[in-house]
C-alpha positions in Angstrom: 94.5 -1.2 -41.0 91.5 -3.4 -40.7 92.2 -7.1 -40.8 90.0 -9.1 -43.2 89.0 -12.6 -42.2 87.3 -14.9 -44.7 85.4 -18.0 -44.0 82.5 -20.2 -45.0 79.6 -21.0 -42.7 76.6 -23.3 -42.9 73.4 -21.9 -41.5 70.0 -23.8 -41.3 66.6 -22.2 -41.5 64.1 -24.2 -39.4 60.4 -24.0 -38.7 57.0 -25.4 -39.5 55.6 -25.6 -43.0 54.4 -22.4 -44.6 56.0 -20.0 -42.1 57.9 -18.4 -44.9 61.4 -19.9 -44.6 61.9 -20.1 -48.4 60.4 -16.6 -48.9 62.8 -15.1 -46.3 65.8 -16.7 -48.1 64.6 -15.5 -51.5 64.0 -12.0 -50.2 67.5 -11.9 -48.7 69.3 -13.4 -51.6 67.3 -12.3 -54.6 65.1 -9.5 -53.2 62.1 -11.3 -54.5 58.8 -12.5 -52.9 56.2 -14.9 -54.1 52.7 -15.6 -52.6 52.8 -19.1 -54.1 53.5 -21.7 -51.3 55.7 -24.6 -52.4 56.7 -27.1 -49.8 60.4 -27.6 -49.6 61.4 -31.2 -50.5 64.2 -32.3 -48.1 66.5 -29.3 -48.2 67.6 -26.6 -50.6 70.9 -24.8 -50.4 71.4 -21.2 -51.4 74.7 -19.2 -51.2 75.1 -15.6 -50.2 78.1 -13.4 -49.2 77.9 -11.1 -46.2 80.5 -8.7 -44.6 80.5 -8.1 -40.9 82.6 -5.2 -39.4 83.4 -6.2 -35.8 85.4 -4.3 -33.2 87.0 -6.5 -30.5 89.0 -5.4 -27.6 91.7 -8.0 -28.0 91.9 -8.3 -31.8 91.1 -4.8 -32.9 88.9 -3.9 -35.9 88.2 -6.7 -38.3 86.1 -7.3 -41.3 84.6 -10.8 -41.6 83.7 -11.8 -45.2 81.4 -14.7 -44.7 80.1 -17.0 -47.4 76.8 -18.3 -46.2 75.5 -21.7 -47.3 71.9 -21.3 -46.4 70.1 -24.6 -45.8 66.3 -24.4 -46.2 65.1 -27.4 -44.2 61.8 -29.2 -44.8 59.3 -28.5 -42.1 56.9 -31.5 -42.2 56.9 -33.2 -38.8 56.6 -36.7 -40.3 60.1 -36.2 -41.6 61.6 -35.1 -38.3 64.0 -38.0 -37.9 65.4 -37.2 -41.4 65.5 -33.4 -40.7 67.9 -33.7 -37.8 70.6 -35.2 -40.2 70.7 -31.8 -41.9 71.7 -30.1 -38.7 75.2 -31.6 -38.8 78.0 -29.0 -38.9 75.6 -26.0 -38.8 77.4 -22.8 -37.6 74.2 -20.9 -37.0 70.4 -21.3 -37.1 67.2 -19.4 -37.7 64.1 -20.8 -36.1 61.1 -19.3 -37.9 57.4 -19.0 -36.9 54.4 -17.4 -38.6 53.1 -14.6 -36.3 49.5 -15.2 -37.5 49.6 -18.9 -36.4 49.9 -19.6 -32.7 50.8 -23.3 -33.2 54.0 -22.4 -35.2 55.1 -20.1 -32.4 54.6 -22.8 -29.8 56.5 -25.3 -32.0 59.6 -23.1 -32.0 60.6 -24.7 -28.6 60.4 -28.2 -30.2 62.7 -27.1 -33.0 65.1 -25.6 -30.6 65.1 -28.7 -28.4 65.6 -31.0 -31.4 68.5 -28.8 -32.5 70.3 -28.6 -29.2 69.8 -32.3 -28.6 71.4 -33.1 -31.9 74.4 -30.7 -32.3 74.6 -28.8 -29.0 74.7 -25.0 -28.7 75.1 -22.9 -31.8 74.1 -19.3 -32.4 70.3 -19.0 -32.9 68.1 -16.2 -34.0 64.3 -16.7 -33.4 62.3 -15.1 -36.3 58.6 -14.1 -36.2 57.7 -13.8 -39.9 54.6 -12.2 -41.5 54.8 -9.2 -39.3 53.1 -7.3 -42.1 49.9 -9.3 -41.3 49.7 -8.5 -37.6 48.4 -5.4 -35.8 51.6 -3.6 -34.9 49.8 -1.5 -32.2 48.9 -4.6 -30.2 51.9 -6.9 -31.0 54.3 -7.1 -28.1 56.4 -10.2 -28.9 56.0 -11.7 -25.4 56.0 -15.3 -26.7 59.1 -14.8 -28.8 60.7 -12.9 -26.0 60.1 -15.8 -23.6 61.6 -18.5 -25.8 64.5 -16.3 -26.8 65.3 -15.7 -23.1 65.1 -19.5 -22.5 67.9 -20.1 -25.0 69.8 -16.8 -24.5 69.2 -15.9 -28.1 67.8 -12.8 -29.9 64.5 -12.6 -31.7 63.3 -10.4 -34.5 60.0 -9.8 -36.3 60.2 -9.9 -40.1 58.2 -9.7 -43.3 59.4 -11.7 -46.3 56.8 -9.9 -48.3 58.0 -6.3 -47.8 61.5 -7.1 -46.7 61.2 -5.6 -43.2 64.2 -6.7 -41.1 65.2 -9.5 -43.5 68.7 -8.1 -44.0 68.9 -7.4 -40.3 68.2 -11.0 -39.3 71.0 -12.3 -41.4 73.4 -9.6 -40.1 72.4 -10.4 -36.5 73.2 -14.1 -37.1 76.5 -13.2 -38.8 77.5 -11.2 -35.8 76.7 -14.1 -33.4 78.7 -16.4 -35.6 81.7 -14.0 -35.5 81.5 -13.8 -31.7 81.2 -17.5 -31.4 84.3 -18.0 -33.6 86.3 -15.5 -31.4 85.1 -17.4 -28.3 86.6 -20.6 -29.5 89.9 -18.9 -30.6 90.4 -18.0 -26.9 90.0 -21.5 -25.3 93.7 -22.4 -25.0 94.0 -23.5 -21.4 92.0 -25.1 -18.5 91.3 -21.7 -17.0 89.8 -20.7 -20.4 87.6 -23.7 -20.3 86.5 -22.9 -16.7 85.8 -19.3 -17.6 83.7 -20.5 -20.6 81.8 -22.9 -18.5 80.9 -20.3 -15.9 79.7 -17.8 -18.5 77.7 -20.4 -20.4 76.1 -21.9 -17.3 75.0 -18.5 -16.1 73.5 -17.7 -19.6 71.6 -21.0 -19.6 70.2 -20.2 -16.1 69.1 -16.6 -16.7 72.2 -14.4 -16.5 74.9 -13.7 -14.0 72.6 -12.6 -11.2 70.7 -16.0 -11.2 73.5 -18.4 -12.4 76.5 -17.2 -10.4 75.0 -17.9 -6.9 74.1 -21.4 -8.1 77.6 -22.0 -9.4 79.3 -20.6 -6.3 77.2 -22.8 -4.1 78.3 -26.0 -6.0 81.9 -25.5 -6.9 83.2 -25.1 -3.4 81.9 -28.6 -2.6 84.3 -30.2 -5.0 87.7 -31.5 -3.7 90.6 -29.5 -5.2 88.4 -26.5 -6.2 90.7 -23.7 -7.4 89.4 -21.2 -9.8 92.8 -19.7 -10.3 94.5 -23.0 -11.2 91.9 -25.5 -12.1 92.8 -29.2 -12.7 91.2 -31.5 -15.3 89.7 -33.7 -12.6 88.1 -30.7 -10.9 86.6 -29.5 -14.2 85.3 -33.0 -15.0 83.5 -33.2 -11.6 82.2 -29.7 -12.1 80.7 -30.5 -15.5 78.9 -33.5 -14.0 77.4 -31.4 -11.2 76.4 -28.5 -13.4 74.8 -30.9 -15.9 72.7 -32.4 -13.2 71.5 -29.0 -12.0 70.6 -28.0 -15.5 68.7 -31.3 -16.0 66.6 -30.6 -12.9 65.9 -27.0 -13.8 65.8 -27.0 -17.6 65.3 -30.6 -18.7 67.5 -33.4 -20.0 67.8 -32.2 -23.6 69.3 -28.8 -22.6 71.5 -30.5 -20.0 72.8 -33.1 -22.5 73.6 -30.3 -24.9 75.4 -28.4 -22.2 77.4 -31.4 -21.0 78.5 -32.2 -24.5 79.8 -28.7 -25.3 81.7 -28.5 -21.9 83.4 -31.8 -22.6 84.2 -30.6 -26.1 85.9 -27.5 -24.7 87.9 -29.6 -22.3 88.9 -31.9 -25.2 90.0 -29.0 -27.3 92.6 -28.1 -24.6 93.6 -31.7 -24.1 94.3 -32.2 -27.8 96.4 -29.0 -28.0 98.7 -29.9 -25.1 
């Protein structure tokens, strides 16, 4: 029998003005599209139910009935200091660009950096909207692929006008949120924390082939290094070292976000013991 899990999740839709954030939400929730552009004032919240069937090796088949609270966030840069307040407690995020406007694609990195610097790592889907207005024979998605690789997140091309891939983008984010929830269910010990840190560090640095050699080179230098029975002091030292490496290779914003989530994982175990 399939177990049914029910929960509520807050998701934010970010991106420059007029990239189609509101239109994507309306297409998903109401199956409607309007050519009239109205700038979002502050934030608007829409609710939508979604069901995700997910098969996990440890928990077996489950159906996740998720109630999405979809926050449509203002895109004007002059309100950026206000915007970051709306990120709090977000469980997942869309970062949207307009595929016909190069500047909105370039600005996706700024949105991602602002997000990670404010609330740390959450599931992200990068969205290239207005796909119906580009030449599909020449579009290759290289720029979206590059930024999605940098943040270890998927990307998808959509059209709020004809509905292409709109349902899919929300399903994809729902699946990432489910996986993220399962991940946190399994952090119950210091060795779980260490495993999570290793996987996350490698993801940040381009995958296991790139990240693991960097990790191996550093952890053996720490006094008391023992992957089979890690101590709190060893993990604290490791976090500091890995954060410095990430700062040098990826920048202080990504390093700060990484450091915060590693310490949060460690604190989760400390509070449970």
